[in-house]
VEXLUM-790100 format. One record per residue: residue in one letter; residue number from 0; y, z, x of N, C-alpha, C in turn. Coordinates in Angstrom, 3 decimals, always signed. Layout:
<vexnu aa="a" i="NUM" n_py="Y" n_pz="Z" n_px="X" ca_py="Y" ca_pz="Z" ca_px="X" c_py="Y" c_pz="Z" c_px="X"/>
...
REM end
This chain:
<vexnu aa="q" i="0" n_py="+22.774" n_pz="-98.030" n_px="-161.507" ca_py="+21.706" ca_pz="-97.948" ca_px="-162.491" c_py="+22.195" c_pz="-98.529" c_px="-163.815"/>
<vexnu aa="v" i="1" n_py="+21.475" n_pz="-99.505" n_px="-164.319" ca_py="+21.843" ca_pz="-100.146" ca_px="-165.579" c_py="+21.353" c_pz="-99.290" c_px="-166.741"/>
<vexnu aa="q" i="2" n_py="+22.195" n_pz="-99.138" n_px="-167.728" ca_py="+21.794" ca_pz="-98.454" ca_px="-168.956" c_py="+21.906" c_pz="-99.409" c_px="-170.124"/>
<vexnu aa="l" i="3" n_py="+20.892" n_pz="-99.374" n_px="-170.973" ca_py="+20.867" ca_pz="-100.182" ca_px="-172.182" c_py="+20.799" c_pz="-99.244" c_px="-173.376"/>
<vexnu aa="v" i="4" n_py="+21.672" n_pz="-99.442" n_px="-174.335" ca_py="+21.715" ca_pz="-98.574" ca_px="-175.511" c_py="+21.584" c_pz="-99.424" c_px="-176.763"/>
<vexnu aa="e" i="5" n_py="+20.496" n_pz="-99.203" n_px="-177.499" ca_py="+20.262" ca_pz="-99.937" ca_px="-178.732" c_py="+20.879" c_pz="-99.203" c_px="-179.919"/>
<vexnu aa="s" i="6" n_py="+21.229" n_pz="-99.956" n_px="-180.920" ca_py="+21.710" ca_pz="-99.382" ca_px="-182.175" c_py="+21.438" c_pz="-100.385" c_px="-183.291"/>
<vexnu aa="g" i="7" n_py="+21.579" n_pz="-99.910" n_px="-184.526" ca_py="+21.452" ca_pz="-100.806" ca_px="-185.666" c_py="+20.147" c_pz="-100.686" c_px="-186.439"/>
<vexnu aa="g" i="8" n_py="+19.235" n_pz="-99.875" n_px="-185.954" ca_py="+17.990" ca_pz="-99.696" ca_px="-186.683" c_py="+18.201" c_pz="-98.890" c_px="-187.949"/>
<vexnu aa="g" i="9" n_py="+17.160" n_pz="-98.821" n_px="-188.754" ca_py="+17.255" ca_pz="-98.055" ca_px="-189.986" c_py="+16.143" c_pz="-98.402" c_px="-190.946"/>
<vexnu aa="l" i="10" n_py="+16.326" n_pz="-97.968" n_px="-192.181" ca_py="+15.363" ca_pz="-98.209" ca_px="-193.249" c_py="+15.899" c_pz="-99.306" c_px="-194.154"/>
<vexnu aa="v" i="11" n_py="+15.064" n_pz="-100.290" n_px="-194.428" ca_py="+15.476" ca_pz="-101.409" ca_px="-195.273" c_py="+14.297" c_pz="-101.841" c_px="-196.131"/>
<vexnu aa="q" i="12" n_py="+14.577" n_pz="-102.377" n_px="-197.289" ca_py="+13.510" ca_pz="-102.892" ca_px="-198.152" c_py="+13.041" c_pz="-104.259" c_px="-197.664"/>
<vexnu aa="a" i="13" n_py="+11.828" n_pz="-104.576" n_px="-198.000" ca_py="+11.295" ca_pz="-105.891" ca_px="-197.657" c_py="+12.216" c_pz="-106.984" c_px="-198.208"/>
<vexnu aa="g" i="14" n_py="+12.442" n_pz="-108.004" n_px="-197.385" ca_py="+13.356" ca_pz="-109.068" ca_px="-197.754" c_py="+14.781" c_pz="-108.844" c_px="-197.284"/>
<vexnu aa="g" i="15" n_py="+15.058" n_pz="-107.647" n_px="-196.817" ca_py="+16.399" ca_pz="-107.315" ca_px="-196.364" c_py="+16.654" c_pz="-107.743" c_px="-194.935"/>
<vexnu aa="s" i="16" n_py="+17.833" n_pz="-107.361" n_px="-194.441" ca_py="+18.267" ca_pz="-107.750" ca_px="-193.097" c_py="+18.791" c_pz="-106.556" c_px="-192.324"/>
<vexnu aa="l" i="17" n_py="+18.662" n_pz="-106.654" n_px="-191.030" ca_py="+19.268" ca_pz="-105.693" ca_px="-190.099" c_py="+19.743" c_pz="-106.460" c_px="-188.882"/>
<vexnu aa="r" i="18" n_py="+20.751" n_pz="-105.907" n_px="-188.223" ca_py="+21.227" ca_pz="-106.484" ca_px="-186.980" c_py="+21.186" c_pz="-105.402" c_px="-185.901"/>
<vexnu aa="l" i="19" n_py="+20.372" n_pz="-105.635" n_px="-184.906" ca_py="+20.275" ca_pz="-104.712" ca_px="-183.781" c_py="+21.245" c_pz="-105.134" c_px="-182.688"/>
<vexnu aa="s" i="20" n_py="+21.792" n_pz="-104.147" n_px="-182.007" ca_py="+22.673" ca_pz="-104.395" ca_px="-180.869" c_py="+22.134" c_pz="-103.678" c_px="-179.646"/>
<vexnu aa="c" i="21" n_py="+22.343" n_pz="-104.281" n_px="-178.494" ca_py="+21.964" ca_pz="-103.664" ca_px="-177.224" c_py="+23.170" c_pz="-103.776" c_px="-176.296"/>
<vexnu aa="a" i="22" n_py="+23.792" n_pz="-102.655" n_px="-176.035" ca_py="+24.973" ca_pz="-102.628" ca_px="-175.172" c_py="+24.561" c_pz="-102.224" c_px="-173.763"/>
<vexnu aa="a" i="23" n_py="+24.953" n_pz="-103.045" n_px="-172.791" ca_py="+24.625" ca_pz="-102.776" ca_px="-171.389" c_py="+25.809" c_pz="-102.137" c_px="-170.682"/>
<vexnu aa="s" i="24" n_py="+25.487" n_pz="-101.300" n_px="-169.697" ca_py="+26.545" ca_pz="-100.621" ca_px="-168.944" c_py="+27.209" c_pz="-101.546" c_px="-167.933"/>
<vexnu aa="g" i="25" n_py="+26.564" n_pz="-102.671" n_px="-167.643" ca_py="+27.147" ca_pz="-103.620" ca_px="-166.716" c_py="+27.147" c_pz="-105.017" c_px="-167.292"/>
<vexnu aa="s" i="26" n_py="+27.475" n_pz="-105.968" n_px="-166.458" ca_py="+27.574" ca_pz="-107.354" ca_px="-166.919" c_py="+26.195" c_pz="-107.931" c_px="-167.214"/>
<vexnu aa="i" i="27" n_py="+26.007" n_pz="-108.412" n_px="-168.434" ca_py="+24.707" ca_pz="-108.980" ca_px="-168.792" c_py="+24.525" c_pz="-110.376" c_px="-168.206"/>
<vexnu aa="s" i="28" n_py="+25.600" n_pz="-110.986" n_px="-167.774" ca_py="+25.475" ca_pz="-112.315" ca_px="-167.167" c_py="+24.747" c_pz="-112.262" c_px="-165.828"/>
<vexnu aa="s" i="29" n_py="+24.562" n_pz="-111.067" n_px="-165.282" ca_py="+23.853" ca_pz="-110.930" ca_px="-164.015" c_py="+22.334" c_pz="-110.931" c_px="-164.197"/>
<vexnu aa="f" i="30" n_py="+21.882" n_pz="-110.821" n_px="-165.428" ca_py="+20.447" ca_pz="-110.766" ca_px="-165.689" c_py="+19.876" c_pz="-112.169" c_px="-165.882"/>
<vexnu aa="n" i="31" n_py="+18.644" n_pz="-112.362" n_px="-165.427" ca_py="+17.968" ca_pz="-113.631" ca_px="-165.650" c_py="+17.618" c_pz="-113.812" c_px="-167.124"/>
<vexnu aa="s" i="32" n_py="+17.291" n_pz="-112.703" n_px="-167.774" ca_py="+16.959" ca_pz="-112.755" ca_px="-169.189" c_py="+17.180" c_pz="-111.397" c_px="-169.818"/>
<vexnu aa="m" i="33" n_py="+17.370" n_pz="-111.413" n_px="-171.113" ca_py="+17.392" ca_pz="-110.203" ca_px="-171.909" c_py="+16.549" c_pz="-110.441" c_px="-173.138"/>
<vexnu aa="g" i="34" n_py="+15.923" n_pz="-109.376" n_px="-173.598" ca_py="+15.026" ca_pz="-109.572" ca_px="-174.718" c_py="+14.851" c_pz="-108.335" c_px="-175.566"/>
<vexnu aa="w" i="35" n_py="+14.141" n_pz="-108.542" n_px="-176.646" ca_py="+13.772" ca_pz="-107.468" ca_px="-177.560" c_py="+12.256" c_pz="-107.403" c_px="-177.645"/>
<vexnu aa="y" i="36" n_py="+11.752" n_pz="-106.211" n_px="-177.541" ca_py="+10.340" ca_pz="-105.927" ca_px="-177.721" c_py="+10.220" c_pz="-104.932" c_px="-178.868"/>
<vexnu aa="r" i="37" n_py="+9.010" n_pz="-104.805" n_px="-179.386" ca_py="+8.778" ca_pz="-103.795" ca_px="-180.402" c_py="+7.391" c_pz="-103.186" c_px="-180.228"/>
<vexnu aa="q" i="38" n_py="+7.278" n_pz="-101.963" n_px="-180.707" ca_py="+6.005" ca_pz="-101.267" ca_px="-180.634" c_py="+5.781" c_pz="-100.510" c_px="-181.928"/>
<vexnu aa="a" i="39" n_py="+4.739" n_pz="-100.910" n_px="-182.633" ca_py="+4.348" ca_pz="-100.232" ca_px="-183.861" c_py="+3.360" c_pz="-99.123" c_px="-183.520"/>
<vexnu aa="p" i="40" n_py="+3.230" n_pz="-98.125" n_px="-184.377" ca_py="+2.291" ca_pz="-97.024" ca_px="-184.114" c_py="+0.878" c_pz="-97.537" c_px="-183.867"/>
<vexnu aa="g" i="41" n_py="+0.282" n_pz="-97.082" n_px="-182.785" ca_py="-1.087" ca_pz="-97.467" ca_px="-182.465" c_py="-1.255" c_pz="-98.856" c_px="-181.904"/>
<vexnu aa="k" i="42" n_py="-0.137" n_pz="-99.532" n_px="-181.648" ca_py="-0.216" ca_pz="-100.906" ca_px="-181.128" c_py="+0.500" c_pz="-101.002" c_px="-179.788"/>
<vexnu aa="q" i="43" n_py="+0.197" n_pz="-102.072" n_px="-179.063" ca_py="+0.867" ca_pz="-102.311" ca_px="-177.798" c_py="+2.262" c_pz="-102.863" c_px="-178.031"/>
<vexnu aa="r" i="44" n_py="+3.113" n_pz="-102.641" n_px="-177.055" ca_py="+4.457" ca_pz="-103.208" ca_px="-177.121" c_py="+4.342" c_pz="-104.722" c_px="-177.024"/>
<vexnu aa="e" i="45" n_py="+5.098" n_pz="-105.428" n_px="-177.864" ca_py="+5.028" ca_pz="-106.885" ca_px="-177.876" c_py="+6.425" c_pz="-107.495" c_px="-177.786"/>
<vexnu aa="l" i="46" n_py="+6.462" n_pz="-108.666" n_px="-177.201" ca_py="+7.725" ca_pz="-109.398" ca_px="-177.079" c_py="+8.117" c_pz="-109.988" c_px="-178.427"/>
<vexnu aa="v" i="47" n_py="+9.371" n_pz="-109.802" n_px="-178.800" ca_py="+9.881" ca_pz="-110.354" ca_px="-180.054" c_py="+10.726" c_pz="-111.595" c_px="-179.780"/>
<vexnu aa="a" i="48" n_py="+11.678" n_pz="-111.469" n_px="-178.876" ca_py="+12.585" ca_pz="-112.580" ca_px="-178.593" c_py="+13.206" c_pz="-112.405" c_px="-177.217"/>
<vexnu aa="t" i="49" n_py="+13.499" n_pz="-113.526" n_px="-176.576" ca_py="+14.132" ca_pz="-113.525" ca_px="-175.265" c_py="+15.260" c_pz="-114.540" c_px="-175.240"/>
<vexnu aa="i" i="50" n_py="+16.339" n_pz="-114.183" n_px="-174.559" ca_py="+17.414" ca_pz="-115.147" ca_px="-174.300" c_py="+17.638" c_pz="-115.171" c_px="-172.794"/>
<vexnu aa="f" i="51" n_py="+17.675" n_pz="-116.385" n_px="-172.244" ca_py="+17.779" ca_pz="-116.566" ca_px="-170.806" c_py="+19.233" c_pz="-116.831" c_px="-170.406"/>
<vexnu aa="s" i="52" n_py="+19.464" n_pz="-116.787" n_px="-169.121" ca_py="+20.832" ca_pz="-116.931" ca_px="-168.630" c_py="+21.448" c_pz="-118.263" c_px="-169.018"/>
<vexnu aa="g" i="53" n_py="+20.614" n_pz="-119.292" n_px="-169.224" ca_py="+21.124" ca_pz="-120.588" ca_px="-169.666" c_py="+21.199" c_pz="-120.708" c_px="-171.161"/>
<vexnu aa="n" i="54" n_py="+20.972" n_pz="-119.600" n_px="-171.852" ca_py="+21.011" ca_pz="-119.518" ca_px="-173.317" c_py="+19.804" c_pz="-120.127" c_px="-174.012"/>
<vexnu aa="n" i="55" n_py="+18.792" n_pz="-120.515" n_px="-173.258" ca_py="+17.532" ca_pz="-120.865" ca_px="-173.915" c_py="+16.954" c_pz="-119.615" c_px="-174.556"/>
<vexnu aa="r" i="56" n_py="+16.232" n_pz="-119.821" n_px="-175.632" ca_py="+15.657" ca_pz="-118.693" ca_px="-176.371" c_py="+14.189" c_pz="-118.957" c_px="-176.653"/>
<vexnu aa="n" i="57" n_py="+13.411" n_pz="-117.915" n_px="-176.748" ca_py="+12.081" ca_pz="-118.062" ca_px="-177.306" c_py="+11.777" c_pz="-116.864" c_px="-178.193"/>
<vexnu aa="y" i="58" n_py="+10.840" n_pz="-117.086" n_px="-179.113" ca_py="+10.519" ca_pz="-116.102" ca_px="-180.133" c_py="+9.006" c_pz="-115.970" c_px="-180.289"/>
<vexnu aa="a" i="59" n_py="+8.588" n_pz="-114.794" n_px="-180.685" ca_py="+7.201" ca_pz="-114.616" ca_px="-181.097" c_py="+6.981" c_pz="-115.434" c_px="-182.366"/>
<vexnu aa="d" i="60" n_py="+5.781" n_pz="-115.967" n_px="-182.508" ca_py="+5.481" ca_pz="-116.790" ca_px="-183.687" c_py="+5.726" c_pz="-116.018" c_px="-184.982"/>
<vexnu aa="s" i="61" n_py="+5.482" n_pz="-114.722" n_px="-184.952" ca_py="+5.584" ca_pz="-113.910" ca_px="-186.163" c_py="+7.020" c_pz="-113.749" c_px="-186.665"/>
<vexnu aa="v" i="62" n_py="+8.009" n_pz="-114.059" n_px="-185.818" ca_py="+9.402" ca_pz="-113.872" ca_px="-186.241" c_py="+10.197" c_pz="-115.167" c_px="-186.256"/>
<vexnu aa="k" i="63" n_py="+9.591" n_pz="-116.260" n_px="-185.833" ca_py="+10.307" ca_pz="-117.547" ca_px="-185.811" c_py="+10.827" c_pz="-117.894" c_px="-187.197"/>
<vexnu aa="g" i="64" n_py="+12.078" n_pz="-118.323" n_px="-187.240" ca_py="+12.697" ca_pz="-118.687" ca_px="-188.505" c_py="+13.303" c_pz="-117.517" c_px="-189.247"/>
<vexnu aa="r" i="65" n_py="+13.012" n_pz="-116.298" n_px="-188.791" ca_py="+13.565" ca_pz="-115.110" ca_px="-189.462" c_py="+14.501" c_pz="-114.315" c_px="-188.558"/>
<vexnu aa="f" i="66" n_py="+14.201" n_pz="-114.282" n_px="-187.268" ca_py="+14.996" ca_pz="-113.511" ca_px="-186.312" c_py="+15.790" c_pz="-114.460" c_px="-185.413"/>
<vexnu aa="t" i="67" n_py="+16.970" n_pz="-114.007" n_px="-185.011" ca_py="+17.798" ca_pz="-114.774" ca_px="-184.088" c_py="+18.353" c_pz="-113.841" c_px="-183.016"/>
<vexnu aa="i" i="68" n_py="+18.136" n_pz="-114.215" n_px="-181.760" ca_py="+18.691" ca_pz="-113.448" ca_px="-180.645" c_py="+19.950" c_pz="-114.156" c_px="-180.163"/>
<vexnu aa="s" i="69" n_py="+20.956" n_pz="-113.361" n_px="-179.832" ca_py="+22.204" ca_pz="-113.933" ca_px="-179.328" c_py="+22.832" c_pz="-112.956" c_px="-178.341"/>
<vexnu aa="r" i="70" n_py="+23.862" n_pz="-113.431" n_px="-177.664" ca_py="+24.506" ca_pz="-112.589" ca_px="-176.663" c_py="+26.012" c_pz="-112.790" c_px="-176.699"/>
<vexnu aa="d" i="71" n_py="+26.734" n_pz="-111.741" n_px="-176.346" ca_py="+28.180" ca_pz="-111.802" ca_px="-176.194" c_py="+28.476" c_pz="-111.261" c_px="-174.799"/>
<vexnu aa="n" i="72" n_py="+28.668" n_pz="-112.173" n_px="-173.856" ca_py="+28.864" ca_pz="-111.754" ca_px="-172.471" c_py="+30.131" c_pz="-110.921" c_px="-172.300"/>
<vexnu aa="a" i="73" n_py="+31.149" n_pz="-111.226" n_px="-173.080" ca_py="+32.407" ca_pz="-110.487" ca_px="-172.962" c_py="+32.235" c_pz="-109.017" c_px="-173.349"/>
<vexnu aa="k" i="74" n_py="+31.302" n_pz="-108.762" n_px="-174.265" ca_py="+31.046" ca_pz="-107.394" ca_px="-174.722" c_py="+29.808" c_pz="-106.799" c_px="-174.066"/>
<vexnu aa="n" i="75" n_py="+29.177" n_pz="-107.564" n_px="-173.187" ca_py="+27.946" ca_pz="-107.093" ca_px="-172.526" c_py="+26.919" c_pz="-106.599" c_px="-173.541"/>
<vexnu aa="t" i="76" n_py="+26.748" n_pz="-107.369" n_px="-174.582" ca_py="+25.891" ca_pz="-106.965" ca_px="-175.689" c_py="+24.985" c_pz="-108.110" c_px="-176.110"/>
<vexnu aa="v" i="77" n_py="+23.752" n_pz="-107.759" n_px="-176.418" ca_py="+22.789" ca_pz="-108.702" ca_px="-176.966" c_py="+22.436" c_pz="-108.236" c_px="-178.370"/>
<vexnu aa="f" i="78" n_py="+22.254" n_pz="-109.195" n_px="-179.253" ca_py="+21.991" ca_pz="-108.889" ca_px="-180.657" c_py="+20.636" c_pz="-109.456" c_px="-181.090"/>
<vexnu aa="l" i="79" n_py="+20.086" n_pz="-108.841" n_px="-182.106" ca_py="+18.912" ca_pz="-109.394" ca_px="-182.768" c_py="+19.177" c_pz="-109.331" c_px="-184.263"/>
<vexnu aa="q" i="80" n_py="+19.438" n_pz="-110.495" n_px="-184.841" ca_py="+19.623" ca_pz="-110.591" ca_px="-186.294" c_py="+18.257" c_pz="-110.773" c_px="-186.926"/>
<vexnu aa="m" i="81" n_py="+17.908" n_pz="-109.868" n_px="-187.812" ca_py="+16.587" ca_pz="-109.887" ca_px="-188.435" c_py="+16.759" c_pz="-110.081" c_px="-189.940"/>
<vexnu aa="n" i="82" n_py="+16.266" n_pz="-111.198" n_px="-190.435" ca_py="+16.341" ca_pz="-111.517" ca_px="-191.853" c_py="+14.943" c_pz="-111.578" c_px="-192.447"/>
<vexnu aa="s" i="83" n_py="+14.886" n_pz="-111.532" n_px="-193.766" ca_py="+13.600" ca_pz="-111.623" ca_px="-194.472" c_py="+12.578" c_pz="-110.658" c_px="-193.878"/>
<vexnu aa="l" i="84" n_py="+13.000" n_pz="-109.433" n_px="-193.716" ca_py="+12.141" ca_pz="-108.442" ca_px="-193.071" c_py="+10.907" c_pz="-108.139" c_px="-193.902"/>
<vexnu aa="k" i="85" n_py="+9.825" n_pz="-107.876" n_px="-193.195" ca_py="+8.537" ca_pz="-107.578" ca_px="-193.813" c_py="+8.072" c_pz="-106.185" c_px="-193.378"/>
<vexnu aa="p" i="86" n_py="+7.222" n_pz="-105.554" n_px="-194.162" ca_py="+6.714" ca_pz="-104.240" ca_px="-193.749" c_py="+6.065" c_pz="-104.266" c_px="-192.362"/>
<vexnu aa="e" i="87" n_py="+5.455" n_pz="-105.386" n_px="-191.996" ca_py="+4.812" ca_pz="-105.468" ca_px="-190.677" c_py="+5.815" c_pz="-105.573" c_px="-189.529"/>
<vexnu aa="d" i="88" n_py="+7.095" n_pz="-105.678" n_px="-189.839" ca_py="+8.126" ca_pz="-105.636" ca_px="-188.802" c_py="+8.481" c_pz="-104.197" c_px="-188.419"/>
<vexnu aa="t" i="89" n_py="+7.945" n_pz="-103.242" n_px="-189.144" ca_py="+8.211" ca_pz="-101.841" ca_px="-188.849" c_py="+7.732" c_pz="-101.482" c_px="-187.450"/>
<vexnu aa="a" i="90" n_py="+8.644" n_pz="-100.949" n_px="-186.642" ca_py="+8.336" ca_pz="-100.623" ca_px="-185.245" c_py="+9.562" c_pz="-99.984" c_px="-184.605"/>
<vexnu aa="v" i="91" n_py="+9.360" n_pz="-99.483" n_px="-183.409" ca_py="+10.492" ca_pz="-99.129" ca_px="-182.556" c_py="+10.832" c_pz="-100.370" c_px="-181.753"/>
<vexnu aa="y" i="92" n_py="+12.088" n_pz="-100.755" n_px="-181.792" ca_py="+12.546" ca_pz="-101.953" ca_px="-181.100" c_py="+13.274" c_pz="-101.557" c_px="-179.815"/>
<vexnu aa="y" i="93" n_py="+12.875" n_pz="-102.199" n_px="-178.725" ca_py="+13.415" ca_pz="-101.884" ca_px="-177.410" c_py="+14.147" c_pz="-103.099" c_px="-176.831"/>
<vexnu aa="c" i="94" n_py="+15.258" n_pz="-102.822" n_px="-176.215" ca_py="+16.001" ca_pz="-103.840" ca_px="-175.478" c_py="+15.509" c_pz="-103.863" c_px="-174.035"/>
<vexnu aa="n" i="95" n_py="+15.460" n_pz="-105.048" n_px="-173.461" ca_py="+14.974" ca_pz="-105.224" ca_px="-172.102" c_py="+15.900" c_pz="-106.175" c_px="-171.361"/>
<vexnu aa="a" i="96" n_py="+16.147" n_pz="-105.871" n_px="-170.099" ca_py="+16.930" ca_pz="-106.758" ca_px="-169.237" c_py="+16.183" c_pz="-106.942" c_px="-167.929"/>
<vexnu aa="r" i="97" n_py="+16.162" n_pz="-108.179" n_px="-167.444" ca_py="+15.409" ca_pz="-108.466" ca_px="-166.218" c_py="+16.277" c_pz="-109.195" c_px="-165.206"/>
<vexnu aa="s" i="98" n_py="+16.235" n_pz="-108.685" n_px="-163.996" ca_py="+16.788" ca_pz="-109.401" ca_px="-162.857" c_py="+15.757" c_pz="-109.225" c_px="-161.763"/>
<vexnu aa="r" i="99" n_py="+16.136" n_pz="-108.579" n_px="-160.685" ca_py="+15.136" ca_pz="-108.207" ca_px="-159.694" c_py="+14.256" c_pz="-107.083" c_px="-160.246"/>
<vexnu aa="y" i="100" n_py="+14.829" n_pz="-106.291" n_px="-161.112" ca_py="+14.125" ca_pz="-105.185" ca_px="-161.753" c_py="+14.141" c_pz="-105.382" c_px="-163.267"/>
<vexnu aa="a" i="101" n_py="+13.359" n_pz="-104.566" n_px="-163.933" ca_py="+13.349" ca_pz="-104.562" ca_px="-165.388" c_py="+13.946" c_pz="-103.256" c_px="-165.881"/>
<vexnu aa="y" i="102" n_py="+14.789" n_pz="-103.352" n_px="-166.890" ca_py="+15.449" ca_pz="-102.186" ca_px="-167.457" c_py="+15.124" c_pz="-102.122" c_px="-168.943"/>
<vexnu aa="w" i="103" n_py="+15.024" n_pz="-100.888" n_px="-169.448" ca_py="+14.684" ca_pz="-100.674" ca_px="-170.852" c_py="+15.659" c_pz="-99.713" c_px="-171.507"/>
<vexnu aa="g" i="104" n_py="+15.896" n_pz="-99.939" n_px="-172.775" ca_py="+16.636" ca_pz="-98.983" ca_px="-173.572" c_py="+15.702" c_pz="-97.926" c_px="-174.136"/>
<vexnu aa="q" i="105" n_py="+16.287" n_pz="-97.017" n_px="-174.908" ca_py="+15.498" ca_pz="-95.902" ca_px="-175.426" c_py="+14.799" c_pz="-96.245" c_px="-176.733"/>
<vexnu aa="g" i="106" n_py="+15.181" n_pz="-97.342" n_px="-177.336" ca_py="+14.536" ca_pz="-97.802" ca_px="-178.568" c_py="+15.294" c_pz="-97.389" c_px="-179.812"/>
<vexnu aa="t" i="107" n_py="+15.127" n_pz="-98.180" n_px="-180.858" ca_py="+15.707" ca_pz="-97.875" ca_px="-182.174" c_py="+14.652" c_pz="-98.171" c_px="-183.236"/>
<vexnu aa="q" i="108" n_py="+14.528" n_pz="-97.258" n_px="-184.186" ca_py="+13.480" ca_pz="-97.379" ca_px="-185.197" c_py="+13.910" c_pz="-98.332" c_px="-186.302"/>
<vexnu aa="v" i="109" n_py="+13.026" n_pz="-99.246" n_px="-186.635" ca_py="+13.203" ca_pz="-100.123" ca_px="-187.788" c_py="+12.038" c_pz="-99.873" c_px="-188.735"/>
<vexnu aa="t" i="110" n_py="+12.361" n_pz="-99.519" n_px="-189.971" ca_py="+11.336" ca_pz="-99.268" ca_px="-190.981" c_py="+11.606" c_pz="-100.160" c_px="-192.186"/>
<vexnu aa="v" i="111" n_py="+10.604" n_pz="-100.946" n_px="-192.550" ca_py="+10.731" ca_pz="-101.856" ca_px="-193.682" c_py="+9.783" c_pz="-101.384" c_px="-194.772"/>
<vexnu aa="s" i="112" n_py="+10.335" n_pz="-101.029" n_px="-195.908" ca_py="+9.523" ca_pz="-100.539" ca_px="-197.018" c_py="+9.128" c_pz="-101.688" c_px="-197.939"/>
<vexnu aa="s" i="113" n_py="+7.958" n_pz="-101.559" n_px="-198.530" ca_py="+7.464" ca_pz="-102.626" ca_px="-199.416" c_py="+7.931" c_pz="-102.418" c_px="-200.848"/>
REM end
């Protein structure tokens, strides 16, 4: 059973930065993709960023140019660097890993104050 543990969330002022980490219990190189999703109160969970096994990346339009997803296979960790944060980025951020199955972390809260 794969476990994903997110960390790095917190409270930050608008314009600030945070770096989220997602540590996997196993080798992340075995996954076809890993990604970050977020869910704001009263809204559906949405895809923020994905990194594929070939290191291709894609981003939601709302975060392009501000967020960067990366991976460290040696540490079995995926990161989400978030810059120029906006109040509308406030959400619980979830790590996701996909192979034959999909795995989710427990989420980390990101709150951006105006």
